[in-house]
N, C-alpha and C positions, 0 to 999 in steps of 0.2 A: 451547518446555516441555521435553515429555516427551524430545527428546533432551537437552536440557540435563544431565537428571536420570540417561539410560541412560550418559549419558559420564565421569558419577563414578567417579573408580577405586574399587575395594569396601574397598580397604586403608587407602585416607586417604591417601597417601602420593601429593604432587605431582610432576610435573617434565618434560622437553620433550616425551617422549612423550604426554601425556595430552592429549586434545583440548577439555576444558573450556572452557578461556578462549576458544579460538576461535567454539564454539559459543554461551557466552555472549554475546562483540561483537556476531556475528548477530544473536543474538536484540534485543540494544540497539540495532543499527541497524535491526531489521524497526519495532521497539517506536517508534526514533523517525521512518520514516518512516510510520507511522500519524499521531502526533502532527501531524506537515505536514502532511499530507492535509487531515485533519480539522481545521485553525486556518486552514488557505488556503479550506476551503469556508465555515468561517463566516465569515472576513472580508469573501467575496464574495457570502454573504447578506445581513451585515450593511451592505454599501453599494449593494446592491438590483440588483447586475447579474444579470441571466439567465442560465442557462447556454446556449450557441448553440442555435437550434432547426437540426434539419439540413435541409440543402438538397434539395429539391424534387428527381427526375430529370426528366429529358426528357420522359417520357413523362408523369408525371403532370403536366408544366406544361400540357401539349395538350392535355390530355381535361379540364383544369378550365376552359381557355380555350375551351374548343368546347364543354360543357356546358352 
């Protein structure tokens, strides 16, 4: 958001040399990414799917079986 504000031209004239439009599009894509990530996490939670547990290493598996 700070980059978008900093890219605004001081004389308020927009043209092909102004990067405000590009930065605004990148800002919009970042918002879309966050919304997508959060909504997928909510859907996963509502369906009751638990995140996958990290697999144990072979050393941990041996120490648990001998323990």
